[in-house]
C-alpha positions as CSV (number, residue, x, y, z in Angstrom):
1,M,2.6,-22.3,12.6
2,P,-0.6,-21.6,15.4
3,A,1.7,-18.8,16.9
4,A,2.0,-17.3,13.2
5,L,-1.5,-17.2,12.9
6,R,-2.7,-16.5,16.4
7,S,-4.2,-13.0,15.5
8,L,-7.0,-15.2,13.2
9,G,-8.0,-16.7,16.8
10,H,-9.8,-13.1,17.0
11,K,-13.6,-13.8,14.8
12,N,-13.4,-10.3,14.1
13,Y,-9.7,-9.9,12.4
14,R,-10.9,-13.4,10.9
15,L,-13.8,-11.9,9.0
16,F,-11.5,-8.9,8.3
17,Y,-8.9,-10.6,6.7
18,G,-11.0,-13.1,4.9
19,G,-12.9,-10.2,3.1
20,Q,-10.0,-8.1,2.9
21,L,-7.9,-11.1,1.1
22,I,-11.0,-11.6,-1.8
23,S,-11.8,-8.0,-2.1
24,L,-8.0,-7.0,-2.7
25,T,-7.4,-9.4,-5.0
26,G,-9.9,-8.2,-7.4
27,T,-8.3,-4.5,-6.8
28,W,-5.1,-5.7,-8.0
29,M,-6.8,-7.0,-11.1
30,Q,-8.3,-3.4,-11.9
31,I,-5.3,-2.1,-11.3
32,V,-3.2,-4.0,-13.7
33,A,-6.4,-4.0,-15.9
34,Q,-6.5,-0.4,-15.9
35,S,-3.1,0.3,-16.5
36,W,-3.3,-2.0,-19.8
37,L,-6.3,-0.2,-21.0
38,V,-4.9,3.2,-20.7
39,Y,-1.6,1.9,-22.5
40,R,-4.0,0.4,-25.2
41,L,-6.0,3.7,-25.4
42,T,-3.2,6.5,-25.6
43,G,0.5,4.4,-25.7
44,S,1.9,6.9,-23.9
45,A,4.1,6.3,-21.0
46,A,2.6,9.8,-19.7
47,T,-0.7,9.0,-19.9
48,L,0.5,6.3,-17.3
49,G,1.4,8.7,-15.4
50,F,-0.8,10.9,-15.0
51,V,-3.7,8.3,-14.3
52,A,-1.7,7.3,-11.4
53,F,-0.9,10.9,-10.4
54,A,-4.9,11.5,-10.6
55,G,-6.2,9.0,-8.7
56,Q,-3.3,9.0,-5.9
57,I,-2.9,12.6,-5.0
58,P,-6.3,12.6,-3.9
59,G,-4.3,10.7,-1.3
60,F,-1.5,13.3,0.0
61,L,-4.6,16.1,0.1
62,L,-7.3,14.4,2.4
63,A,-5.4,11.7,3.9
64,P,-4.8,13.9,7.2
65,I,-9.2,14.5,7.5
66,G,-9.2,11.1,6.5
67,G,-7.0,10.6,10.0
68,A,-9.2,12.9,12.1
69,V,-12.1,11.3,11.1
70,A,-10.5,7.7,12.1
71,D,-9.7,9.2,15.6
72,S,-13.2,11.0,16.3
73,F,-16.0,8.5,14.6
74,S,-16.7,4.7,14.4
75,R,-14.0,3.3,12.1
76,H,-16.3,0.2,11.3
77,R,-18.7,2.3,9.8
78,I,-16.6,4.4,7.9
79,L,-15.3,1.5,6.4
80,V,-19.0,-0.1,5.1
81,T,-19.2,3.4,4.2
82,T,-15.9,3.3,2.3
83,Q,-15.8,0.0,1.0
84,T,-19.4,0.7,-0.9
85,A,-18.6,3.9,-2.3
86,A,-15.2,1.8,-4.1
87,M,-17.4,-1.0,-5.4
88,L,-20.1,1.7,-7.0
89,L,-16.8,3.3,-8.8
90,A,-15.8,0.0,-9.4
91,F,-19.1,-1.5,-10.8
92,A,-19.3,2.5,-12.9
93,L,-15.7,1.7,-14.9
94,A,-16.7,-2.1,-15.6
95,A,-20.3,-0.7,-17.4
96,L,-18.0,2.3,-19.4
97,T,-15.4,-0.2,-20.2
98,L,-17.7,-3.2,-21.2
99,T,-19.9,-0.7,-23.7
100,G,-17.3,0.5,-25.6
101,T,-17.8,3.6,-24.6
102,V,-15.2,4.5,-21.8
103,A,-12.5,7.2,-22.7
104,V,-9.5,8.5,-20.7
105,W,-11.1,10.7,-19.0
106,H,-13.4,8.7,-18.1
107,V,-10.4,6.6,-16.2
108,Y,-9.3,9.9,-15.1
109,L,-12.4,10.8,-13.0
110,L,-13.1,7.7,-12.0
111,A,-9.2,7.5,-10.7
112,G,-9.8,10.8,-8.8
113,L,-13.2,9.7,-6.9
114,L,-11.6,6.8,-6.0
115,G,-8.4,8.6,-4.8
116,V,-11.3,10.2,-2.5
117,V,-12.5,7.3,-0.9
118,N,-9.0,5.8,-0.4
119,A,-7.9,8.8,1.7
120,F,-10.6,8.2,4.3
121,D,-10.3,4.7,3.9
122,I,-6.7,3.9,4.0
123,P,-6.3,5.6,7.7
124,S,-9.3,3.7,8.8
125,R,-8.4,0.7,7.9
126,Q,-5.3,0.6,9.3
127,A,-5.8,1.8,12.6
128,F,-9.2,-0.4,12.7
129,V,-6.5,-3.8,12.7
130,A,-5.6,-2.2,16.5
131,D,-9.5,-2.8,17.4
132,L,-9.9,-6.3,16.1
133,V,-6.7,-8.0,17.9
134,K,-5.4,-7.8,21.4
135,R,-2.4,-5.4,21.9
136,E,0.3,-8.2,22.0
137,D,-0.9,-9.6,18.4
138,L,-0.8,-6.5,16.8
139,V,3.1,-7.1,15.7
140,N,1.0,-10.3,14.2
141,A,-2.0,-9.1,12.8
142,I,0.7,-6.5,10.6
143,A,2.4,-9.0,9.5
144,L,-0.9,-11.3,8.1
145,N,-2.3,-7.8,6.9
146,S,0.8,-8.0,4.6
147,S,0.7,-11.7,3.4
148,M,-3.1,-10.8,2.8
149,I,-2.5,-7.8,0.7
150,N,0.4,-9.4,-1.5
151,G,-1.4,-12.9,-1.1
152,A,-3.8,-11.1,-3.6
153,R,-0.7,-9.1,-4.8
154,L,0.1,-12.7,-6.5
155,V,-2.7,-13.8,-7.7
156,G,-4.5,-10.5,-9.1
157,P,-2.2,-9.7,-11.7
158,A,-1.9,-12.9,-12.8
159,L,-5.7,-13.5,-13.5
160,A,-6.0,-10.1,-14.5
161,G,-3.4,-10.8,-17.5
162,L,-5.7,-14.0,-18.3
163,L,-8.3,-12.1,-18.3
164,V,-7.4,-8.9,-20.4
165,A,-5.7,-11.3,-23.2
166,T,-8.8,-13.3,-23.4
167,I,-12.1,-11.7,-22.8
168,G,-10.9,-7.5,-22.3
169,E,-10.3,-5.6,-19.0
170,G,-13.7,-4.7,-18.7
171,W,-14.5,-8.0,-16.8
172,C,-11.3,-7.5,-14.4
173,F,-13.4,-4.4,-13.3
174,F,-16.5,-6.2,-12.9
175,V,-14.6,-9.2,-11.2
176,N,-13.0,-6.2,-8.4
177,A,-16.5,-4.7,-8.0
178,V,-18.3,-8.1,-7.3
179,S,-15.4,-8.6,-4.8
180,Y,-16.4,-5.6,-3.0
181,V,-19.5,-8.0,-1.8
182,A,-16.9,-9.8,0.5
183,V,-15.5,-7.4,2.6
184,I,-18.6,-5.4,2.7
185,A,-20.3,-8.9,4.1
186,G,-17.1,-9.4,7.0
187,L,-17.8,-6.1,8.1
188,L,-21.3,-6.4,8.8
189,R,-21.0,-9.7,10.7
190,M,-18.3,-8.3,13.0
191,R,-19.6,-7.3,16.7
192,V,-17.5,-4.8,17.6
193,A,-17.5,-2.5,20.8
194,R,-19.6,0.5,20.4
195,R,-17.1,3.6,19.6
196,E,-18.6,6.5,20.5
197,A,-18.0,9.5,19.2
198,S,-14.5,11.0,20.6
199,A,-15.0,14.1,22.1
200,E,-12.4,15.6,20.3
201,T,-15.0,16.1,17.9
202,E,-15.8,19.2,19.8
203,R,-12.6,20.7,19.3
204,S,-11.7,22.5,15.6
205,P,-10.2,19.7,13.0
206,V,-8.0,21.7,12.2
207,R,-6.1,21.5,15.7
208,R,-7.0,17.6,15.3
209,V,-5.2,17.5,12.0
210,V,-2.7,20.0,13.3
211,E,-1.5,17.4,16.3
212,G,-1.3,14.3,14.4
213,F,1.5,16.1,12.1
214,S,3.0,17.4,15.5
215,F,3.3,14.5,17.1
216,V,4.9,12.9,13.6
217,G,7.4,16.1,13.6
218,R,8.8,15.9,17.0
219,T,9.0,12.0,17.2
220,G,12.2,11.5,15.4
221,P,12.0,7.3,15.2
222,I,8.5,8.1,13.8
223,R,9.3,11.1,11.4
224,A,12.7,9.4,9.8
225,L,10.7,6.1,9.4
226,I,8.0,7.8,7.3
227,V,10.1,10.2,5.6
228,L,11.7,6.9,4.2
229,L,8.9,5.6,2.9
230,G,7.8,8.6,1.0
231,L,10.9,8.7,-0.5
232,M,11.1,4.5,-1.6
233,S,7.3,5.6,-2.7
234,L,8.4,8.6,-4.5
235,F,11.9,6.7,-6.5
236,G,10.8,3.8,-6.3
237,L,7.3,2.9,-6.3
238,P,6.7,4.4,-10.0
239,Y,8.2,1.6,-11.8
240,T,4.6,-0.2,-11.4
241,V,3.3,2.4,-13.3
242,L,6.3,1.8,-16.4
243,M,5.4,-2.0,-16.3
244,P,3.1,-1.9,-19.5
245,V,5.8,-0.2,-21.2
246,F,8.5,-2.6,-20.1
247,A,6.2,-5.3,-20.9
248,D,5.1,-4.1,-24.7
249,R,8.5,-2.4,-25.9
250,I,11.4,-3.8,-24.1
251,L,10.4,-7.6,-23.2
252,R,7.6,-7.5,-25.7
253,V,5.4,-10.0,-23.5
254,G,1.8,-8.5,-23.7
255,A,-0.8,-8.1,-21.3
256,G,-0.6,-12.0,-20.8
257,G,3.6,-11.0,-19.0
258,L,2.5,-8.0,-17.5
259,G,0.5,-10.5,-15.5
260,V,3.5,-12.5,-14.9
261,L,5.6,-9.8,-14.0
262,L,3.1,-8.4,-11.5
263,G,2.7,-11.7,-10.1
264,A,6.4,-12.3,-10.1
265,A,7.1,-9.4,-7.4
266,G,3.8,-10.4,-5.9
267,V,5.4,-14.3,-5.2
268,G,8.4,-11.9,-3.3
269,A,6.0,-9.9,-1.5
270,L,4.2,-13.1,-0.2
271,G,7.5,-14.3,0.8
272,A,8.8,-11.4,2.8
273,A,5.5,-11.2,4.2
274,L,5.5,-14.9,5.3
275,L,9.0,-14.0,6.8
276,L,7.7,-11.7,9.1
277,L,4.5,-13.6,10.2
278,A,7.7,-15.5,11.8
279,R,8.5,-12.4,14.2
280,R,7.2,-11.3,17.8
281,G,8.1,-8.3,18.7
282,V,10.0,-5.3,16.7
283,R,13.6,-5.8,17.9
284,G,16.0,-5.3,15.0
285,M,13.4,-3.9,12.4
286,G,14.8,-1.0,12.1
287,R,18.0,-2.6,10.4
288,W,15.4,-4.1,8.4
289,V,14.3,-0.9,7.2
290,A,17.9,0.0,5.8
291,L,19.0,-2.9,4.1
292,S,15.5,-3.5,2.7
293,S,15.5,-0.1,1.3
294,A,18.9,0.0,-0.3
295,G,18.3,-3.9,-1.7
296,F,14.9,-2.2,-3.4
297,G,17.3,0.3,-5.5
298,A,19.5,-2.6,-6.1
299,S,16.9,-4.7,-7.4
300,L,15.5,-1.9,-9.5
301,V,18.5,-1.2,-10.8
302,L,19.0,-4.4,-12.1
303,F,15.9,-5.3,-13.2
304,S,15.6,-2.5,-15.7
305,Q,19.0,-3.4,-17.5
306,L,17.5,-6.4,-18.3
307,E,15.9,-7.7,-21.8
308,D,15.5,-11.1,-20.8
309,F,12.1,-12.2,-20.1
310,R,13.1,-14.9,-17.4
311,L,16.1,-13.1,-15.6
312,A,13.4,-10.2,-16.0
313,V,10.6,-12.3,-13.6
314,G,13.7,-13.5,-11.2
315,V,14.5,-10.0,-10.5
316,L,11.4,-8.8,-9.9
317,V,10.7,-11.9,-7.3
318,F,13.0,-9.6,-5.2
319,V,12.1,-6.3,-5.4
320,G,8.3,-7.9,-4.4
321,F,10.0,-9.2,-1.5
322,S,12.8,-6.4,-0.1
323,M,9.7,-4.1,-1.3
324,I,7.4,-5.4,1.1
325,V,10.0,-6.5,4.4
326,Q,10.6,-2.1,4.1
327,I,7.0,-1.4,4.0
328,A,5.5,-4.1,6.0
329,S,8.6,-3.1,9.3
330,S,8.0,0.4,8.9
331,N,4.3,0.1,9.2
332,T,4.8,-2.2,12.3
333,L,7.2,0.0,13.7
334,V,4.9,2.8,13.3
335,Q,2.2,1.6,14.8
336,A,4.2,0.4,18.0
337,M,5.6,3.5,18.7
338,A,2.2,5.3,18.2
339,P,-0.6,6.0,21.1
340,D,-4.0,4.7,20.2
341,A,-5.4,8.5,20.8
342,L,-3.1,9.4,17.5
343,R,-3.6,6.2,16.0
344,G,-5.6,7.4,12.8
345,R,-3.6,10.7,12.6
346,V,-0.1,9.0,12.7
347,M,-1.5,6.9,10.2
348,A,-2.9,8.9,7.7
349,V,0.2,10.5,7.8
350,Y,2.0,7.6,7.0
351,S,-0.3,6.9,4.0
352,M,0.0,10.0,3.3
353,M,3.6,10.0,2.5
354,F,3.5,6.8,1.1
355,L,-0.1,7.0,-0.7
356,G,0.8,10.4,-1.4
357,M,4.4,11.0,-3.1
358,A,3.5,8.1,-5.2
359,P,1.7,10.2,-7.5
360,V,4.0,12.7,-7.9
361,G,7.4,10.1,-8.8
362,A,4.5,8.3,-11.0
363,L,4.0,11.7,-12.8
364,F,7.5,12.4,-13.0
365,A,8.2,9.0,-14.0
366,G,6.1,9.0,-16.7
367,W,7.5,12.2,-17.7
368,M,11.1,11.2,-18.0
369,A,10.3,8.1,-19.6
370,E,9.2,9.8,-22.7
371,R,12.6,12.0,-22.9
372,M,15.0,9.4,-21.4
373,G,13.5,5.9,-21.8
374,A,11.7,3.4,-19.2
375,A,14.3,1.7,-18.2
376,N,17.0,5.2,-17.3
377,T,13.9,6.0,-15.6
378,V,13.8,3.2,-13.2
379,A,17.3,3.1,-12.7
380,L,17.5,6.3,-11.4
381,G,14.9,5.9,-9.0
382,G,16.4,2.5,-7.4
383,V,19.3,5.2,-7.0
384,G,17.4,7.7,-5.4
385,C,16.0,4.5,-3.0
386,I,20.0,3.5,-2.7
387,L,21.2,6.9,-1.2
388,S,17.7,7.3,0.7
389,A,18.7,3.8,2.6
390,L,22.0,5.2,3.3
391,V,21.1,8.3,5.0
392,F,18.7,6.6,7.2
393,S,21.3,3.8,7.9
394,L,23.6,6.4,9.7
395,R,20.8,8.3,11.4
396,L,20.0,4.8,12.8
397,P,21.6,4.0,16.0
398,A,20.2,7.5,17.7
399,L,16.9,6.9,16.1
400,R,17.6,3.1,17.9
401,R,17.9,4.4,21.8
402,E,14.4,7.4,20.9
403,A,12.6,4.5,19.8
404,R,13.1,2.1,22.8
405,K,12.3,4.6,25.1
406,L,8.8,5.3,23.3
407,L,8.0,1.4,23.4
408,V,9.0,1.7,26.9
409,A,6.4,4.3,27.5
410,D,4.2,2.4,25.7
411,E,0.8,0.7,27.8
412,G,1.0,-1.9,30.0
413,G,4.6,-2.2,27.9
414,T,3.2,-5.1,26.0
415,V,5.1,-3.8,23.1
416,A,8.3,-3.5,24.6
417,E,8.3,-6.6,26.6
418,S,7.8,-8.9,22.5
419,S,10.5,-6.6,22.0
420,R,13.3,-7.8,24.0
């Protein structure tokens, strides 16, 4: 365990980790409560998809700009600004809901504004991790991040289900708003080496954005990982948007059951993150990506056919496990191969595909669920994940050879050495 937790030896990373753990628990509470609020107000699966689309499409459109900003200015200051903005938006949604004046258009508007904030927050947050630890601890820090995210994913939905069932959605939004205080306080307590505005700020912003896309486009392993991640996001992740439909119409367990279902996926996701903590390098992670992508799709197909609540909870544990192995392994590999000067822009493309394809998938899933049912929609998405994983597996040997060259060429060779 000391080796698995070695990144926590860095004070700045410890502050970041603790603040994010609290804040992300609140974020997951808001995600669950917002879905239930929309479903309660409309009873429409399509509207769930539209709201998810409104909240995530800004990440697809603006993330490249957010990545360029992350590579040009202080990531520390960017995060203080974005986290403060997200806190104010959560307070606004809480006030509207608690006063009984909330309408669906309010949710659309606030979700869209939060999406704009996230377009700048996520690339900076992903790249900021590399500023907080030594390079040889980067793989461990990314795995710890996954454990943090999924620990929050385990606790947040369960708390949200309890609060929604007893005192309503508004208090979940209020708790989320207050939780941002922890991460903002942690950021303000950090002593981060001053990062002067990059000389790149003198270059055309468009040129800086294009340079990030160009690097990803010509780097086969990174391109393949990001494309596969986008396909998983397009086909697989929309299952979360349809969970209120499963909880209400198929499994008939209500808001409390919705929290348990999402919490079950969180249990599996946390298990995956803890497994990744044991790794000291990136060797073999390409195979993990392929297998976990196929497992994610297969478990979604199985879940979609179940009508027993206990069996559904059990299968969702594996859904969460395989999903996080795929996402965290891809994140680790991309960061290991990305040069520091381009890290923000590369992670912007990563987040653009991960968060940007999700709204398209959510919109399509909501539309499909109205016509062919939520179960068939999730099953179809699972099949898409399996086929995508198969194509990636066939290309894996060639991608592995190119990836080795990138890792050996990495500055100092530290990641390459740890992968041997």
